[in-house]
C-alpha positions in Angstrom: -5.5 -128.4 34.8 -1.7 -127.7 34.9 -1.0 -131.1 33.4 -3.4 -130.4 30.5 -1.7 -127.1 29.9 1.7 -128.8 29.9 0.5 -131.4 27.3 -1.0 -128.6 25.2 2.2 -126.6 25.2 4.4 -129.6 24.4 2.3 -130.9 21.6 1.3 -127.6 19.9 3.4 -125.1 17.9 2.0 -121.7 19.0 2.8 -120.2 15.6 0.6 -122.8 13.9 -2.3 -121.7 16.1 -1.8 -118.1 15.2 -0.9 -117.7 11.5 -0.7 -114.0 11.7 2.3 -114.4 14.0 4.1 -116.4 11.4 3.4 -113.7 8.8 4.8 -111.1 11.0 7.9 -113.2 11.7 8.5 -113.8 8.1 7.7 -110.4 6.8 9.6 -108.4 9.4 12.2 -110.1 11.5 13.3 -113.1 9.6 14.7 -111.5 6.5 17.2 -108.9 5.5 16.8 -107.4 2.0 20.5 -107.7 1.5 20.3 -111.5 2.0 18.6 -112.6 -1.2 18.2 -116.2 -0.3 16.6 -115.3 3.0 14.1 -113.0 1.3 13.1 -115.6 -1.3 12.7 -118.2 1.4 10.5 -115.9 3.4 8.4 -115.2 0.3 7.9 -118.9 -0.4 7.0 -119.6 3.2 4.1 -117.2 3.2 3.1 -118.0 -0.3 2.3 -121.6 0.7 0.5 -120.7 4.0 -3.1 -121.6 4.5 -5.0 -119.3 4.5 -3.0 -117.2 2.1 -1.9 -114.0 3.7 -2.9 -110.5 2.6 -1.3 -109.0 -0.5 0.1 -106.4 1.9 2.6 -109.0 3.3 3.8 -109.9 -0.2 4.2 -106.2 -1.1 6.4 -105.7 2.0 8.8 -108.3 0.7 8.7 -107.0 -2.9 9.2 -103.5 -1.7 12.2 -104.5 0.4 13.9 -106.0 -2.6 13.5 -102.8 -4.6 14.6 -100.5 -1.8 17.6 -102.6 -0.8 21.1 -101.4 -1.7 21.4 -104.2 -4.3 18.1 -103.4 -6.0 17.1 -106.9 -6.9 14.6 -105.8 -9.7 14.7 -109.1 -11.7 14.0 -111.1 -8.5 11.1 -108.9 -7.5 9.6 -109.4 -11.0 10.1 -113.2 -10.8 8.3 -113.3 -7.4 5.5 -111.3 -8.8 5.0 -113.9 -11.5 4.8 -116.5 -8.8 1.9 -114.5 -7.2 0.1 -114.5 -10.5 0.7 -118.3 -11.0 -0.8 -119.0 -7.6 -3.9 -116.8 -8.4 -3.1 -114.1 -5.8 -4.6 -110.8 -6.9 -2.1 -107.9 -6.8 -3.0 -104.5 -5.5 -2.1 -101.1 -7.0 0.9 -101.1 -4.7 2.1 -104.4 -6.2 1.8 -102.9 -9.7 3.6 -99.8 -8.7 6.5 -101.8 -7.3 6.8 -103.8 -10.6 6.5 -100.7 -12.7 9.4 -99.2 -10.7 11.4 -102.4 -11.4 10.9 -102.2 -15.1 11.7 -98.5 -15.2 15.1 -99.1 -13.5 16.1 -102.1 -15.7 15.2 -100.1 -18.0 12.3 -101.9 -19.8 9.8 -99.1 -20.4 7.7 -101.1 -22.7 7.0 -103.6 -20.0 6.3 -100.8 -17.5 3.7 -99.4 -19.8 2.3 -102.8 -20.5 1.6 -103.1 -16.7 0.0 -99.6 -16.8 -2.3 -100.9 -19.5 -3.1 -103.9 -17.4 -4.0 -101.7 -14.4 -6.6 -99.9 -16.5 -7.8 -103.1 -18.1 -8.5 -104.9 -14.8 -10.3 -101.8 -13.5 -7.7 -100.6 -11.0 -7.3 -96.9 -10.3 -3.7 -95.8 -11.0 -2.5 -93.4 -8.3 0.0 -90.6 -8.2 2.9 -93.0 -7.5 2.0 -94.9 -10.7 2.2 -91.7 -12.8 5.3 -90.3 -11.1 7.2 -93.6 -11.5 6.4 -93.8 -15.2 7.3 -90.1 -15.8 10.5 -90.4 -13.9 11.4 -93.7 -15.7 10.9 -91.9 -19.1 12.9 -88.8 -18.1 15.8 -90.8 -16.5 16.1 -92.8 -19.7 16.2 -89.7 -21.9 12.6 -90.0 -23.2 11.4 -86.6 -22.1 9.3 -86.1 -25.2 7.5 -89.3 -24.4 7.1 -88.2 -20.8 5.4 -85.0 -22.0 3.1 -87.0 -24.2 2.3 -89.3 -21.3 1.5 -86.3 -19.2 -1.0 -85.0 -21.8 -2.6 -88.5 -21.9 -3.0 -88.7 -18.2 -4.6 -85.3 -18.0 -6.9 -86.2 -20.9 -8.1 -89.3 -18.9 -9.2 -86.9 -16.1 -6.3 -87.6 -13.7 -4.3 -85.0 -11.8 -0.6 -84.8 -11.3 1.3 -83.1 -8.4 4.5 -81.1 -7.8 6.7 -84.1 -8.0 5.3 -84.9 -11.4 6.0 -81.5 -12.8 9.3 -81.2 -11.0 10.4 -84.4 -12.7 9.4 -83.1 -16.1 11.1 -79.8 -15.6 14.3 -81.6 -14.4 14.2 -83.9 -17.4 13.9 -81.1 -19.8 16.7 -79.1 -18.2 19.0 -82.2 -18.3 18.3 -82.4 -22.0 19.3 -78.8 -22.4 15.7 -77.7 -23.1 15.6 -74.9 -20.5 13.1 -72.8 -22.6 10.7 -75.7 -22.7 11.1 -76.3 -19.0 10.2 -72.6 -18.4 7.1 -73.0 -20.6 6.0 -75.9 -18.4 6.5 -73.8 -15.3 4.4 -71.0 -16.9 1.7 -73.5 -18.0 1.1 -75.0 -14.6 1.7 -72.0 -12.3 -1.4 -71.6 -10.1 -3.5 -73.5 -12.6 -2.6 -77.2 -12.3 -0.4 -77.2 -9.2 1.5 -74.6 -7.2 5.1 -74.1 -8.3 7.8 -74.7 -5.7 11.4 -74.2 -4.9 12.5 -77.4 -6.6 11.0 -76.3 -10.0 12.5 -72.8 -9.8 15.9 -74.0 -8.6 16.1 -76.6 -11.4 15.5 -74.0 -14.1 17.8 -71.4 -12.4 20.6 -74.0 -12.2 20.1 -74.8 -15.9 20.1 -71.1 -16.9 23.3 -70.5 -14.9 25.1 -73.4 -16.5 24.2 -71.8 -19.8 25.7 -68.5 -18.5 22.2 -66.9 -18.7 22.7 -65.3 -15.2 20.5 -62.3 -15.8 17.5 -64.5 -16.7 18.3 -66.7 -13.8 18.3 -63.8 -11.4 15.0 -62.6 -12.8 13.5 -66.0 -12.0 15.0 -65.8 -8.5 13.4 -62.4 -8.0 10.1 -63.9 -9.2 10.4 -66.6 -6.5 10.9 -64.0 -3.8 7.9 -62.0 -5.0 5.8 -65.2 -4.8 7.0 -65.9 -1.3 8.7 -69.1 -2.4 11.7 -69.4 -0.1 15.0 -70.2 -1.9 17.3 -72.9 -0.5 20.9 -73.8 -0.6 20.4 -75.3 -4.1 19.0 -72.1 -5.4 21.8 -69.9 -4.1 24.5 -72.3 -5.0 23.3 -72.3 -8.6 23.2 -68.5 -8.8 26.6 -68.2 -7.1 28.0 -70.7 -9.7 26.4 -68.8 -12.5 27.9 -65.4 -11.5 31.3 -67.0 -10.9 31.6 -68.5 -14.3 30.8 -65.2 -16.0 33.4 -63.5 -13.9 31.1 -61.5 -11.6 32.6 -62.6 -8.3 31.5 -59.5 -6.4 27.8 -60.3 -7.2 28.5 -64.0 -6.4 29.9 -63.1 -3.0 26.9 -60.7 -2.5 24.6 -63.7 -3.0 26.6 -65.7 -0.6 26.2 -63.1 2.2 22.5 -62.8 1.3 21.9 -66.6 1.8 23.7 -66.4 5.2 21.5 -63.5 6.2 18.5 -65.6 5.3 19.8 -68.3 7.7 20.5 -70.7 4.8 23.6 -72.6 5.5 26.1 -73.0 2.7 27.3 -76.5 2.1 30.7 -77.8 0.9 29.5 -77.4 -2.8 28.7 -73.7 -2.2 32.1 -73.0 -0.6 33.9 -74.9 -3.3 32.3 -72.8 -6.0 33.8 -69.7 -4.4 37.2 -71.3 -3.7 37.5 -72.4 -7.3 36.4 -69.1 -8.7 39.0 -67.1 -6.6 41.7 -69.6 -7.5 41.0 -69.4 -11.2 41.6 -65.7 -10.9 44.9 -66.4 -9.0 43.5 -64.9 -5.8 44.6 -67.6 -3.4 44.5 -65.3 -0.5 40.7 -64.8 -0.8 40.3 -68.5 -1.5 42.0 -69.3 1.8 39.7 -66.8 3.5 36.7 -68.7 2.2 38.2 -72.0 3.4 38.8 -70.4 6.9 35.2 -69.3 6.9 34.1 -72.7 5.7 35.9 -74.4 8.6 34.5 -71.9 11.1 31.0 -72.9 10.0 31.8 -76.5 10.6 31.9 -77.5 6.9 34.8 -79.8 6.2 36.9 -79.1 3.1 37.1 -82.0 0.7 39.4 -83.1 -2.1 37.7 -80.6 -4.5 38.5 -77.7 -2.1 42.2 -78.5 -1.9 42.4 -79.4 -5.5 41.1 -76.0 -6.5 43.6 -74.4 -4.0 46.5 -76.3 -5.5 45.4 -75.2 -9.0 45.3 -71.7 -7.8 48.9 -71.9 -6.4 50.0 -73.4 -9.7 48.4 -70.6 -11.6 50.2 -68.0 -9.5 53.5 -69.8 -9.7 53.2 -70.1 -13.5 52.9 -66.4 -13.7 55.7 -65.6 -11.2 58.0 -68.6 -11.5 57.1 -70.8 -14.5 59.5 -73.6 -13.6 58.2 -74.1 -10.0 54.8 -75.6 -10.8 
């Protein structure tokens, strides 16, 4: 019996007996998404296996290419075409990966061509499909088209989520269309989806950058009334808004309010205050903020010290013009 087993072991490759082991080896341990040649080699290995592995295994490799630091979008698209050539049916996950690739390149026409193909072959697009396309349009400055696509999706009987609307609101705000963003917020509130801190904070930030701090604070108060908890982004936006309109007392009041709510200020929050005090020539108060910052374990950065140096220069220009 032992000699038979020995002959069996010596003449047989265990991986050839258990194909699923080979799949796991190629799809998990044998490639690094930063090593393009290794990834392509792994893909080709499992592509020519018999029987053909599940589409899930191919999706893992395609997904790794897209998520890698190098973002090998063209390679992922090329490998997808190899799947089609070999008659391997993609899944909705496969299509979503490819749509994401085209959105990043950016080739939005190809992305929507794939969306049409999804519908044509009878697949059901999911929320990832919609959100990827909406984000692709918004990132590429096509917010109007994103809104039209939203209307089309709703007309087809599909539903969007908080991420979808957060992306639309962010896209509108980045285009300077804060009023339209607020209209979207009012349109969806409690009807299509529940509004969240991301949506409110995005609009508050946009209002503050436009120096519309009163309107921003009204929106903040609305958040509190609705029991939507503000975060560091919300407070930082408001603090910045009050600082740029010269209301440092109110800005510092908001800073203390966020601390009382156990929301930890980050380096950006502290830098806003340091910069504001320095622009008024109040380097003493700016240094107090930096001391508080370090006490909280937040490390000052080049922006912090740059603002402080500007503050000293401003003071010296007033007192001793030739020393700065």
